[in-house]
All heavy atoms as a GROMACS GRO file, in nm:
protein
  595
    1MET      N    1   0.084  -0.114  -0.002
    1MET     CA    2   0.000   0.000   0.003
    1MET      C    3   0.087   0.124   0.004
    1MET      O    4   0.175   0.135   0.088
    1MET     CB    5  -0.090   0.000   0.122
    1MET     CG    6  -0.154   0.130   0.150
    1MET     SD    7  -0.244   0.126   0.307
    1MET     CE    8  -0.320   0.283   0.301
    2GLN      N    9   0.068   0.208  -0.095
    2GLN     CA   10   0.142   0.341  -0.094
    2GLN      C   11   0.060   0.437  -0.006
    2GLN      O   12  -0.055   0.427   0.008
    2GLN     CB   13   0.139   0.403  -0.238
    2GLN     CG   14   0.255   0.337  -0.323
    2GLN     CD   15   0.273   0.423  -0.447
    2GLN    OE1   16   0.182   0.465  -0.511
    2GLN    NE2   17   0.401   0.455  -0.474
    3TYR      N   18   0.139   0.521   0.062
    3TYR     CA   19   0.076   0.620   0.150
    3TYR      C   20   0.072   0.751   0.082
    3TYR      O   21   0.150   0.842   0.110
    3TYR     CB   22   0.154   0.618   0.282
    3TYR     CG   23   0.140   0.489   0.362
    3TYR    CD1   24   0.242   0.392   0.353
    3TYR    CD2   25   0.034   0.468   0.446
    3TYR    CE1   26   0.229   0.271   0.415
    3TYR    CE2   27   0.024   0.353   0.516
    3TYR     CZ   28   0.121   0.251   0.501
    3TYR     OH   29   0.114   0.136   0.572
    4VAL      N   30  -0.019   0.763  -0.004
    4VAL     CA   31  -0.035   0.891  -0.090
    4VAL      C   32  -0.063   1.005  -0.004
    4VAL      O   33  -0.010   1.116  -0.035
    4VAL     CB   34  -0.137   0.864  -0.197
    4VAL    CG1   35  -0.164   0.993  -0.276
    4VAL    CG2   36  -0.098   0.753  -0.291
    5ARG      N   37  -0.146   0.997   0.092
    5ARG     CA   38  -0.186   1.115   0.176
    5ARG      C   39  -0.068   1.166   0.253
    5ARG      O   40  -0.055   1.283   0.273
    5ARG     CB   41  -0.300   1.075   0.264
    5ARG     CG   42  -0.430   1.067   0.194
    5ARG     CD   43  -0.549   1.085   0.278
    5ARG     NE   44  -0.665   1.084   0.204
    5ARG     CZ   45  -0.782   1.037   0.229
    5ARG    NH1   46  -0.799   0.983   0.354
    5ARG    NH2   47  -0.890   1.050   0.151
    6ILE      N   48   0.018   1.078   0.298
    6ILE     CA   49   0.129   1.118   0.373
    6ILE      C   50   0.225   1.200   0.283
    6ILE      O   51   0.274   1.304   0.320
    6ILE     CB   52   0.199   1.002   0.441
    6ILE    CG1   53   0.113   0.941   0.550
    6ILE    CG2   54   0.336   1.037   0.498
    6ILE    CD1   55   0.156   0.811   0.604
    7ARG      N   56   0.246   1.153   0.162
    7ARG     CA   57   0.325   1.222   0.068
    7ARG      C   58   0.262   1.364   0.032
    7ARG      O   59   0.326   1.468   0.039
    7ARG     CB   60   0.350   1.148  -0.061
    7ARG     CG   61   0.444   1.216  -0.158
    7ARG     CD   62   0.448   1.154  -0.297
    7ARG     NE   63   0.315   1.186  -0.364
    7ARG     CZ   64   0.243   1.086  -0.422
    7ARG    NH1   65   0.285   0.966  -0.430
    7ARG    NH2   66   0.128   1.120  -0.477
    8ASN      N   67   0.129   1.361   0.010
    8ASN     CA   68   0.062   1.483  -0.030
    8ASN      C   69   0.070   1.585   0.081
    8ASN      O   70   0.087   1.703   0.058
    8ASN     CB   71  -0.080   1.456  -0.067
    8ASN     CG   72  -0.094   1.381  -0.202
    8ASN    OD1   73   0.003   1.376  -0.281
    8ASN    ND2   74  -0.208   1.319  -0.224
    9LEU      N   75   0.044   1.542   0.206
    9LEU     CA   76   0.051   1.637   0.320
    9LEU      C   77   0.193   1.696   0.335
    9LEU      O   78   0.204   1.812   0.358
    9LEU     CB   79   0.011   1.565   0.449
    9LEU     CG   80  -0.135   1.530   0.463
    9LEU    CD1   81  -0.159   1.436   0.579
    9LEU    CD2   82  -0.214   1.656   0.487
   10ARG      N   83   0.291   1.611   0.317
   10ARG     CA   84   0.431   1.658   0.326
   10ARG      C   85   0.458   1.761   0.216
   10ARG      O   86   0.517   1.868   0.244
   10ARG     CB   87   0.526   1.542   0.308
   10ARG     CG   88   0.672   1.587   0.306
   10ARG     CD   89   0.769   1.466   0.287
   10ARG     NE   90   0.743   1.388   0.164
   10ARG     CZ   91   0.784   1.421   0.042
   10ARG    NH1   92   0.844   1.533   0.021
   10ARG    NH2   93   0.761   1.340  -0.059
   11GLU      N   94   0.420   1.729   0.096
   11GLU     CA   95   0.445   1.822  -0.019
   11GLU      C   96   0.364   1.947  -0.004
   11GLU      O   97   0.411   2.061  -0.042
   11GLU     CB   98   0.411   1.756  -0.146
   11GLU     CG   99   0.511   1.644  -0.185
   11GLU     CD  100   0.472   1.567  -0.312
   11GLU    OE1  101   0.359   1.583  -0.363
   11GLU    OE2  102   0.562   1.492  -0.360
   12ASP      N  103   0.249   1.945   0.051
   12ASP     CA  104   0.160   2.066   0.082
   12ASP      C  105   0.230   2.159   0.175
   12ASP      O  106   0.216   2.279   0.169
   12ASP     CB  107   0.023   2.028   0.134
   12ASP     CG  108  -0.067   1.965   0.034
   12ASP    OD1  109  -0.038   1.971  -0.088
   12ASP    OD2  110  -0.172   1.914   0.073
   13MET      N  111   0.320   2.108   0.262
   13MET     CA  112   0.393   2.191   0.351
   13MET      C  113   0.532   2.228   0.301
   13MET      O  114   0.615   2.282   0.371
   13MET     CB  115   0.404   2.116   0.489
   13MET     CG  116   0.273   2.100   0.558
   13MET     SD  117   0.292   2.028   0.726
   13MET     CE  118   0.363   2.168   0.813
   14ASP      N  119   0.555   2.191   0.176
   14ASP     CA  120   0.686   2.218   0.109
   14ASP      C  121   0.800   2.161   0.183
   14ASP      O  122   0.903   2.221   0.207
   14ASP     CB  123   0.706   2.370   0.090
   14ASP     CG  124   0.612   2.429  -0.013
   14ASP    OD1  125   0.578   2.352  -0.111
   14ASP    OD2  126   0.566   2.544  -0.002
   15MET      N  127   0.784   2.040   0.233
   15MET     CA  128   0.888   1.968   0.310
   15MET      C  129   0.938   1.855   0.225
   15MET      O  130   0.869   1.794   0.146
   15MET     CB  131   0.828   1.916   0.441
   15MET     CG  132   0.781   2.020   0.539
   15MET     SD  133   0.720   1.952   0.690
   15MET     CE  134   0.876   1.903   0.769
   16THR      N  135   1.070   1.826   0.244
   16THR     CA  136   1.130   1.717   0.177
   16THR      C  137   1.119   1.589   0.260
   16THR      O  138   1.079   1.601   0.384
   16THR     CB  139   1.280   1.738   0.156
   16THR    OG1  140   1.346   1.751   0.285
   16THR    CG2  141   1.305   1.868   0.074
   17GLN      N  142   1.147   1.474   0.208
   17GLN     CA  143   1.150   1.351   0.287
   17GLN      C  144   1.256   1.368   0.400
   17GLN      O  145   1.233   1.316   0.510
   17GLN     CB  146   1.183   1.233   0.199
   17GLN     CG  147   1.066   1.187   0.109
   17GLN     CD  148   1.096   1.065   0.030
   17GLN    OE1  149   1.208   1.020   0.028
   17GLN    NE2  150   0.994   1.013  -0.036
   18THR      N  151   1.360   1.430   0.372
   18THR     CA  152   1.467   1.449   0.480
   18THR      C  153   1.410   1.534   0.587
   18THR      O  154   1.436   1.503   0.709
   18THR     CB  155   1.591   1.513   0.411
   18THR    OG1  156   1.637   1.430   0.313
   18THR    CG2  157   1.696   1.536   0.518
   19ASP      N  158   1.338   1.638   0.557
   19ASP     CA  159   1.276   1.726   0.662
   19ASP      C  160   1.188   1.640   0.747
   19ASP      O  161   1.198   1.645   0.877
   19ASP     CB  162   1.193   1.836   0.600
   19ASP     CG  163   1.275   1.935   0.522
   19ASP    OD1  164   1.393   1.955   0.552
   19ASP    OD2  165   1.212   2.001   0.425
   20MET      N  166   1.104   1.556   0.689
   20MET     CA  167   1.006   1.478   0.773
   20MET      C  168   1.079   1.372   0.852
   20MET      O  169   1.047   1.343   0.964
   20MET     CB  170   0.902   1.410   0.680
   20MET     CG  171   0.790   1.495   0.647
   20MET     SD  172   0.713   1.581   0.789
   20MET     CE  173   0.664   1.446   0.893
   21ALA      N  174   1.183   1.310   0.794
   21ALA     CA  175   1.262   1.213   0.864
   21ALA      C  176   1.322   1.274   0.993
   21ALA      O  177   1.320   1.207   1.098
   21ALA     CB  178   1.370   1.158   0.774
   22LYS      N  179   1.369   1.401   0.983
   22LYS     CA  180   1.423   1.464   1.096
   22LYS      C  181   1.317   1.486   1.206
   22LYS      O  182   1.341   1.471   1.324
   22LYS     CB  183   1.484   1.600   1.065
   22LYS     CG  184   1.621   1.582   0.987
   22LYS     CD  185   1.673   1.716   0.947
   22LYS     CE  186   1.801   1.697   0.860
   22LYS     NZ  187   1.852   1.820   0.809
   23VAL      N  188   1.194   1.527   1.164
   23VAL     CA  189   1.086   1.548   1.254
   23VAL      C  190   1.051   1.413   1.332
   23VAL      O  191   1.022   1.411   1.449
   23VAL     CB  192   0.954   1.596   1.181
   23VAL    CG1  193   0.838   1.585   1.269
   23VAL    CG2  194   0.978   1.737   1.132
   24LEU      N  195   1.061   1.301   1.257
   24LEU     CA  196   1.025   1.176   1.315
   24LEU      C  197   1.141   1.101   1.375
   24LEU      O  198   1.124   0.992   1.437
   24LEU     CB  199   0.963   1.086   1.202
   24LEU     CG  200   0.838   1.141   1.138
   24LEU    CD1  201   0.801   1.061   1.013
   24LEU    CD2  202   0.721   1.145   1.240
   25PHE      N  203   1.263   1.154   1.370
   25PHE     CA  204   1.385   1.094   1.423
   25PHE      C  205   1.414   0.955   1.362
   25PHE      O  206   1.440   0.862   1.434
   25PHE     CB  207   1.372   1.081   1.582
   25PHE     CG  208   1.351   1.211   1.647
   25PHE    CD1  209   1.224   1.241   1.700
   25PHE    CD2  210   1.450   1.303   1.666
   25PHE    CE1  211   1.201   1.364   1.764
   25PHE    CE2  212   1.430   1.425   1.726
   25PHE     CZ  213   1.300   1.454   1.773
   26ILE      N  214   1.402   0.956   1.232
   26ILE     CA  215   1.436   0.837   1.152
   26ILE      C  216   1.514   0.874   1.030
   26ILE      O  217   1.530   0.998   1.002
   26ILE     CB  218   1.299   0.762   1.105
   26ILE    CG1  219   1.218   0.852   1.018
   26ILE    CG2  220   1.224   0.706   1.222
   26ILE    CD1  221   1.096   0.781   0.957
   27SER      N  222   1.574   0.779   0.960
   27SER     CA  223   1.650   0.819   0.847
   27SER      C  224   1.558   0.848   0.723
   27SER      O  225   1.441   0.810   0.720
   27SER     CB  226   1.744   0.696   0.802
   27SER     OG  227   1.665   0.595   0.747
   28GLN      N  228   1.610   0.922   0.631
   28GLN     CA  229   1.534   0.959   0.510
   28GLN      C  230   1.496   0.837   0.430
   28GLN      O  231   1.390   0.826   0.381
   28GLN     CB  232   1.620   1.054   0.422
   28GLN     CG  233   1.550   1.100   0.295
   28GLN     CD  234   1.565   1.003   0.180
   28GLN    OE1  235   1.665   0.935   0.166
   28GLN    NE2  236   1.461   0.994   0.092
   29ARG      N  237   1.590   0.739   0.434
   29ARG     CA  238   1.567   0.613   0.357
   29ARG      C  239   1.444   0.539   0.414
   29ARG      O  240   1.361   0.490   0.344
   29ARG     CB  241   1.691   0.529   0.360
   29ARG     CG  242   1.671   0.403   0.290
   29ARG     CD  243   1.800   0.313   0.295
   29ARG     NE  244   1.813   0.259   0.160
   29ARG     CZ  245   1.925   0.226   0.106
   29ARG    NH1  246   2.039   0.237   0.169
   29ARG    NH2  247   1.929   0.175  -0.018
   30THR      N  248   1.442   0.532   0.551
   30THR     CA  249   1.334   0.465   0.617
   30THR      C  250   1.200   0.539   0.584
   30THR      O  251   1.099   0.473   0.552
   30THR     CB  252   1.350   0.461   0.770
   30THR    OG1  253   1.472   0.384   0.793
   30THR    CG2  254   1.234   0.402   0.844
   31TYR      N  255   1.202   0.675   0.594
   31TYR     CA  256   1.082   0.753   0.562
   31TYR      C  257   1.039   0.728   0.418
   31TYR      O  258   0.921   0.709   0.392
   31TYR     CB  259   1.105   0.900   0.585
   31TYR     CG  260   0.978   0.977   0.560
   31TYR    CD1  261   0.880   0.989   0.657
   31TYR    CD2  262   0.960   1.035   0.431
   31TYR    CE1  263   0.760   1.054   0.623
   31TYR    CE2  264   0.836   1.098   0.405
   31TYR     CZ  265   0.742   1.107   0.503
   31TYR     OH  266   0.623   1.172   0.470
   32SER      N  267   1.138   0.724   0.334
   32SER     CA  268   1.105   0.695   0.186
   32SER      C  269   1.031   0.559   0.167
   32SER      O  270   0.937   0.552   0.097
   32SER     CB  271   1.231   0.699   0.099
   32SER     OG  272   1.204   0.667  -0.034
   33TYR      N  273   1.079   0.462   0.243
   33TYR     CA  274   1.017   0.328   0.235
   33TYR      C  275   0.872   0.334   0.289
   33TYR      O  276   0.785   0.274   0.231
   33TYR     CB  277   1.093   0.225   0.319
   33TYR     CG  278   1.224   0.174   0.254
   33TYR    CD1  279   1.342   0.162   0.328
   33TYR    CD2  280   1.227   0.127   0.117
   33TYR    CE1  281   1.453   0.114   0.271
   33TYR    CE2  282   1.339   0.081   0.064
   33TYR     CZ  283   1.457   0.072   0.139
   33TYR     OH  284   1.573   0.026   0.080
   34TYR      N  285   0.854   0.403   0.394
   34TYR     CA  286   0.716   0.423   0.447
   34TYR      C  287   0.624   0.486   0.348
   34TYR      O  288   0.519   0.435   0.321
   34TYR     CB  289   0.709   0.511   0.572
   34TYR     CG  290   0.780   0.449   0.692
   34TYR    CD1  291   0.820   0.528   0.798
   34TYR    CD2  292   0.803   0.315   0.705
   34TYR    CE1  293   0.880   0.477   0.913
   34TYR    CE2  294   0.862   0.255   0.819
   34TYR     CZ  295   0.903   0.338   0.923
   34TYR     OH  296   0.966   0.291   1.029
   35GLU      N  297   0.669   0.602   0.284
   35GLU     CA  298   0.592   0.670   0.194
   35GLU      C  299   0.554   0.592   0.067
   35GLU      O  300   0.446   0.603   0.013
   35GLU     CB  301   0.661   0.798   0.158
   35GLU     CG  302   0.566   0.911   0.115
   35GLU     CD  303   0.642   1.048   0.103
   35GLU    OE1  304   0.696   1.076  -0.013
   35GLU    OE2  305   0.659   1.119   0.194
   36SER      N  306   0.651   0.516   0.019
   36SER     CA  307   0.634   0.444  -0.100
   36SER      C  308   0.554   0.305  -0.078
   36SER      O  309   0.521   0.240  -0.171
   36SER     CB  310   0.762   0.413  -0.163
   36SER     OG  311   0.835   0.324  -0.091
   37GLY      N  312   0.535   0.274   0.047
   37GLY     CA  313   0.470   0.143   0.077
   37GLY      C  314   0.566   0.028   0.087
   37GLY      O  315   0.520  -0.090   0.094
   38GLY      N  316   0.698   0.055   0.081
   38GLY     CA  317   0.798  -0.054   0.085
   38GLY      C  318   0.802  -0.122   0.227
   38GLY      O  319   0.839  -0.237   0.234
   39HIS      N  320   0.761  -0.043   0.325
   39HIS     CA  321   0.758  -0.094   0.462
   39HIS      C  322   0.624  -0.042   0.525
   39HIS      O  323   0.580   0.067   0.495
   39HIS     CB  324   0.868  -0.047   0.556
   39HIS     CG  325   1.002  -0.089   0.518
   39HIS    ND1  326   1.033  -0.222   0.488
   39HIS    CD2  327   1.124  -0.020   0.508
   39HIS    CE1  328   1.162  -0.233   0.456
   39HIS    NE2  329   1.220  -0.114   0.469
   40ASP      N  330   0.562  -0.126   0.608
   40ASP     CA  331   0.444  -0.077   0.679
   40ASP      C  332   0.492   0.026   0.782
   40ASP      O  333   0.603   0.015   0.842
   40ASP     CB  334   0.375  -0.191   0.755
   40ASP     CG  335   0.296  -0.274   0.662
   40ASP    OD1  336   0.254  -0.230   0.549
   40ASP    OD2  337   0.267  -0.397   0.696
   41ILE      N  338   0.411   0.128   0.810
   41ILE     CA  339   0.443   0.231   0.900
   41ILE      C  340   0.405   0.183   1.042
   41ILE      O  341   0.291   0.150   1.068
   41ILE     CB  342   0.372   0.367   0.870
   41ILE    CG1  343   0.410   0.411   0.726
   41ILE    CG2  344   0.412   0.470   0.971
   41ILE    CD1  345   0.340   0.530   0.679
   42PRO      N  346   0.497   0.185   1.132
   42PRO     CA  347   0.469   0.145   1.273
   42PRO      C  348   0.367   0.242   1.340
   42PRO      O  349   0.362   0.359   1.300
   42PRO     CB  350   0.599   0.156   1.344
   42PRO     CG  351   0.706   0.157   1.241
   42PRO     CD  352   0.646   0.213   1.116
   43THR      N  353   0.288   0.192   1.424
   43THR     CA  354   0.183   0.273   1.494
   43THR      C  355   0.241   0.394   1.551
   43THR      O  356   0.183   0.506   1.538
   43THR     CB  357   0.115   0.187   1.598
   43THR    OG1  358   0.063   0.064   1.540
   43THR    CG2  359   0.005   0.260   1.666
   44GLU      N  360   0.356   0.386   1.617
   44GLU     CA  361   0.415   0.503   1.679
   44GLU      C  362   0.444   0.614   1.580
   44GLU      O  363   0.416   0.737   1.605
   44GLU     CB  364   0.548   0.462   1.747
   44GLU     CG  365   0.621   0.581   1.808
   44GLU     CD  366   0.750   0.534   1.869
   44GLU    OE1  367   0.773   0.415   1.890
   44GLU    OE2  368   0.840   0.621   1.881
   45ILE      N  369   0.486   0.576   1.467
   45ILE     CA  370   0.513   0.682   1.359
   45ILE      C  371   0.385   0.737   1.296
   45ILE      O  372   0.372   0.851   1.276
   45ILE     CB  373   0.602   0.616   1.242
   45ILE    CG1  374   0.736   0.565   1.301
   45ILE    CG2  375   0.622   0.714   1.130
   45ILE    CD1  376   0.829   0.680   1.352
   46LEU      N  377   0.285   0.644   1.285
   46LEU     CA  378   0.159   0.698   1.233
   46LEU      C  379   0.099   0.798   1.332
   46LEU      O  380   0.042   0.904   1.287
   46LEU     CB  381   0.054   0.578   1.217
   46LEU     CG  382   0.069   0.497   1.091
   46LEU    CD1  383  -0.017   0.376   1.101
   46LEU    CD2  384   0.037   0.580   0.967
   47VAL      N  385   0.111   0.775   1.455
   47VAL     CA  386   0.053   0.871   1.555
   47VAL      C  387   0.136   0.997   1.549
   47VAL      O  388   0.073   1.108   1.556
   47VAL     CB  389   0.057   0.805   1.700
   47VAL    CG1  390   0.027   0.908   1.806
   47VAL    CG2  391  -0.036   0.689   1.704
   48ARG      N  392   0.261   0.992   1.541
   48ARG     CA  393   0.346   1.114   1.531
   48ARG      C  394   0.306   1.195   1.400
   48ARG      O  395   0.297   1.317   1.406
   48ARG     CB  396   0.493   1.079   1.522
   48ARG     CG  397   0.554   1.048   1.656
   48ARG     CD  398   0.708   1.045   1.642
   48ARG     NE  399   0.766   0.944   1.720
   48ARG     CZ  400   0.884   0.893   1.702
   48ARG    NH1  401   0.959   0.940   1.611
   48ARG    NH2  402   0.931   0.809   1.788
   49LEU      N  403   0.284   1.128   1.289
   49LEU     CA  404   0.244   1.190   1.172
   49LEU      C  405   0.110   1.256   1.186
   49LEU      O  406   0.088   1.372   1.144
   49LEU     CB  407   0.245   1.094   1.048
   49LEU     CG  408   0.376   1.051   0.997
   49LEU    CD1  409   0.361   0.927   0.907
   49LEU    CD2  410   0.446   1.164   0.926
   50ALA      N  411   0.022   1.190   1.240
   50ALA     CA  412  -0.118   1.242   1.265
   50ALA      C  413  -0.108   1.364   1.351
   50ALA      O  414  -0.181   1.463   1.318
   50ALA     CB  415  -0.206   1.133   1.322
   51ASP      N  416  -0.032   1.359   1.456
   51ASP     CA  417  -0.021   1.474   1.551
   51ASP      C  418   0.045   1.590   1.472
   51ASP      O  419  -0.002   1.704   1.487
   51ASP     CB  420   0.064   1.440   1.668
   51ASP     CG  421  -0.011   1.349   1.770
   51ASP    OD1  422  -0.136   1.334   1.750
   51ASP    OD2  423   0.061   1.295   1.856
   52PHE      N  424   0.150   1.563   1.397
   52PHE     CA  425   0.220   1.667   1.322
   52PHE      C  426   0.129   1.737   1.221
   52PHE      O  427   0.126   1.859   1.208
   52PHE     CB  428   0.338   1.610   1.251
   52PHE     CG  429   0.420   1.712   1.178
   52PHE    CD1  430   0.509   1.789   1.245
   52PHE    CD2  431   0.406   1.727   1.038
   52PHE    CE1  432   0.596   1.885   1.177
   52PHE    CE2  433   0.483   1.825   0.971
   52PHE     CZ  434   0.574   1.903   1.041
   53TYR      N  435   0.049   1.657   1.149
   53TYR     CA  436  -0.038   1.722   1.044
   53TYR      C  437  -0.173   1.757   1.103
   53TYR      O  438  -0.255   1.815   1.033
   53TYR     CB  439  -0.059   1.622   0.931
   53TYR     CG  440   0.069   1.602   0.851
   53TYR    CD1  441   0.119   1.475   0.828
   53TYR    CD2  442   0.134   1.706   0.792
   53TYR    CE1  443   0.240   1.452   0.754
   53TYR    CE2  444   0.249   1.687   0.705
   53TYR     CZ  445   0.302   1.561   0.701
   53TYR     OH  446   0.413   1.538   0.618
   54ASP      N  447  -0.202   1.728   1.229
   54ASP     CA  448  -0.328   1.753   1.294
   54ASP      C  449  -0.444   1.692   1.217
   54ASP      O  450  -0.542   1.756   1.181
   54ASP     CB  451  -0.349   1.903   1.312
   54ASP     CG  452  -0.466   1.930   1.412
   54ASP    OD1  453  -0.483   1.849   1.506
   54ASP    OD2  454  -0.530   2.034   1.402
   55VAL      N  455  -0.428   1.561   1.182
   55VAL     CA  456  -0.530   1.476   1.117
   55VAL      C  457  -0.536   1.350   1.192
   55VAL      O  458  -0.454   1.318   1.274
   55VAL     CB  459  -0.494   1.453   0.973
   55VAL    CG1  460  -0.486   1.583   0.888
   55VAL    CG2  461  -0.366   1.370   0.954
   56SER      N  462  -0.642   1.273   1.164
   56SER     CA  463  -0.657   1.141   1.229
   56SER      C  464  -0.572   1.035   1.152
   56SER      O  465  -0.541   1.051   1.039
   56SER     CB  466  -0.804   1.101   1.224
   56SER     OG  467  -0.843   1.070   1.091
   57VAL      N  468  -0.541   0.930   1.230
   57VAL     CA  469  -0.466   0.819   1.172
   57VAL      C  470  -0.557   0.761   1.059
   57VAL      O  471  -0.509   0.713   0.957
   57VAL     CB  472  -0.432   0.716   1.276
   57VAL    CG1  473  -0.377   0.588   1.214
   57VAL    CG2  474  -0.322   0.770   1.371
   58ASP      N  475  -0.685   0.750   1.083
   58ASP     CA  476  -0.776   0.695   0.977
   58ASP      C  477  -0.767   0.781   0.852
   58ASP      O  478  -0.770   0.722   0.740
   58ASP     CB  479  -0.919   0.698   1.032
   58ASP     CG  480  -0.952   0.584   1.123
   58ASP    OD1  481  -0.880   0.482   1.125
   58ASP    OD2  482  -1.056   0.590   1.189
   59TYR      N  483  -0.749   0.908   0.861
   59TYR     CA  484  -0.731   0.987   0.744
   59TYR      C  485  -0.601   0.949   0.666
   59TYR      O  486  -0.600   0.935   0.547
   59TYR     CB  487  -0.733   1.135   0.772
   59TYR     CG  488  -0.712   1.220   0.651
   59TYR    CD1  489  -0.821   1.244   0.559
   59TYR    CD2  490  -0.590   1.278   0.621
   59TYR    CE1  491  -0.797   1.320   0.443
   59TYR    CE2  492  -0.569   1.353   0.505
   59TYR     CZ  493  -0.675   1.376   0.420
   59TYR     OH  494  -0.660   1.457   0.304
   60LEU      N  495  -0.493   0.933   0.746
   60LEU     CA  496  -0.366   0.897   0.681
   60LEU      C  497  -0.376   0.762   0.615
   60LEU      O  498  -0.312   0.738   0.506
   60LEU     CB  499  -0.256   0.891   0.785
   60LEU     CG  500  -0.223   1.021   0.859
   60LEU    CD1  501  -0.109   0.998   0.961
   60LEU    CD2  502  -0.172   1.124   0.757
   61LEU      N  503  -0.449   0.674   0.670
   61LEU     CA  504  -0.469   0.542   0.617
   61LEU      C  505  -0.576   0.526   0.511
   61LEU      O  506  -0.608   0.419   0.459
   61LEU     CB  507  -0.493   0.435   0.728
   61LEU     CG  508  -0.379   0.422   0.826
   61LEU    CD1  509  -0.428   0.324   0.942
   61LEU    CD2  510  -0.255   0.372   0.755
   62GLU      N  511  -0.638   0.643   0.474
   62GLU     CA  512  -0.745   0.646   0.372
   62GLU      C  513  -0.868   0.574   0.413
   62GLU      O  514  -0.933   0.512   0.325
   62GLU     CB  515  -0.688   0.607   0.236
   62GLU     CG  516  -0.577   0.703   0.194
   62GLU     CD  517  -0.530   0.676   0.045
   62GLU    OE1  518  -0.619   0.640  -0.035
   62GLU    OE2  519  -0.410   0.684   0.024
   63ARG      N  520  -0.892   0.566   0.542
   63ARG     CA  521  -1.014   0.498   0.590
   63ARG      C  522  -1.133   0.597   0.605
   63ARG      O  523  -1.243   0.558   0.622
   63ARG     CB  524  -0.987   0.436   0.728
   63ARG     CG  525  -0.893   0.318   0.722
   63ARG     CD  526  -0.855   0.266   0.852
   63ARG     NE  527  -0.955   0.264   0.952
   63ARG     CZ  528  -1.024   0.148   0.986
   63ARG    NH1  529  -0.995   0.035   0.938
   63ARG    NH2  530  -1.119   0.161   1.075
   64THR      N  531  -1.100   0.729   0.591
   64THR     CA  532  -1.200   0.832   0.591
   64THR      C  533  -1.156   0.948   0.511
   64THR      O  534  -1.036   0.966   0.487
   64THR     CB  535  -1.231   0.879   0.741
   64THR    OG1  536  -1.335   0.973   0.739
   64THR    CG2  537  -1.110   0.941   0.802
   65GLU      N  538  -1.248   1.035   0.468
   65GLU     CA  539  -1.211   1.157   0.394
   65GLU      C  540  -1.205   1.276   0.488
   65GLU      O  541  -1.165   1.384   0.444
   65GLU     CB  542  -1.326   1.181   0.287
   65GLU     CG  543  -1.326   1.078   0.179
   65GLU     CD  544  -1.190   1.068   0.097
   65GLU    OE1  545  -1.135   1.175   0.062
   65GLU    OE2  546  -1.141   0.955   0.081
   66LYS      N  547  -1.246   1.251   0.612
   66LYS     CA  548  -1.249   1.366   0.717
   66LYS      C  549  -1.108   1.377   0.774
   66LYS      O  550  -1.059   1.284   0.834
   66LYS     CB  551  -1.353   1.339   0.819
   66LYS     CG  552  -1.495   1.344   0.768
   66LYS     CD  553  -1.600   1.332   0.879
   66LYS     CE  554  -1.561   1.266   1.007
   66LYS     NZ  555  -1.674   1.256   1.103
   67LYS      N  556  -1.052   1.496   0.760
   67LYS     CA  557  -0.918   1.524   0.816
   67LYS      C  558  -0.928   1.542   0.975
   67LYS      O  559  -0.839   1.506   1.040
   67LYS     CB  560  -0.852   1.648   0.761
   67LYS     CG  561  -0.802   1.631   0.623
   67LYS     CD  562  -0.733   1.759   0.585
   67LYS     CE  563  -0.672   1.748   0.442
   67LYS     NZ  564  -0.604   1.870   0.402
   68ALA      N  565  -1.038   1.600   1.012
   68ALA     CA  566  -1.048   1.642   1.150
   68ALA      C  567  -1.034   1.533   1.251
   68ALA      O  568  -1.080   1.412   1.231
   68ALA     CB  569  -1.185   1.714   1.174
   69VAL      N  570  -0.970   1.565   1.361
   69VAL     CA  571  -0.946   1.475   1.473
   69VAL      C  572  -1.059   1.494   1.572
   69VAL      O  573  -1.090   1.611   1.607
   69VAL     CB  574  -0.814   1.500   1.539
   69VAL    CG1  575  -0.794   1.402   1.658
   69VAL    CG2  576  -0.701   1.478   1.435
   70ASN      N  577  -1.123   1.395   1.617
   70ASN     CA  578  -1.229   1.410   1.719
   70ASN      C  579  -1.166   1.434   1.856
   70ASN      O  580  -1.104   1.345   1.908
   70ASN     CB  581  -1.318   1.281   1.726
   70ASN     CG  582  -1.396   1.266   1.592
   70ASN    OD1  583  -1.426   1.359   1.529
   70ASN    ND2  584  -1.430   1.135   1.564
   71ARG      N  585  -1.181   1.549   1.904
   71ARG     CA  586  -1.122   1.589   2.034
   71ARG      C  587  -1.225   1.640   2.130
   71ARG      O  588  -1.325   1.687   2.104
   71ARG     CB  589  -1.014   1.701   2.013
   71ARG     CG  590  -0.897   1.642   1.936
   71ARG     CD  591  -0.792   1.741   1.932
   71ARG     NE  592  -0.685   1.682   1.845
   71ARG     CZ  593  -0.574   1.743   1.811
   71ARG    NH1  594  -0.548   1.864   1.856
   71ARG    NH2  595  -0.486   1.685   1.738
   0.00000   0.00000   0.00000
């Protein structure tokens, strides 16, 4: 599964894969694998991404069209 929304959100913020890798404390190569679907994204990283982008994990995983987080 490719993580298109994660790539789109990153690009919308004019960030590189290297920028996001630094935010997540992982290597750029690992982040690239996540974005391309080469590796499944661990739950901890999904939660960090959702928090960073202020969206739900379900949105990142394309389980919903709603970005908003129920708080």
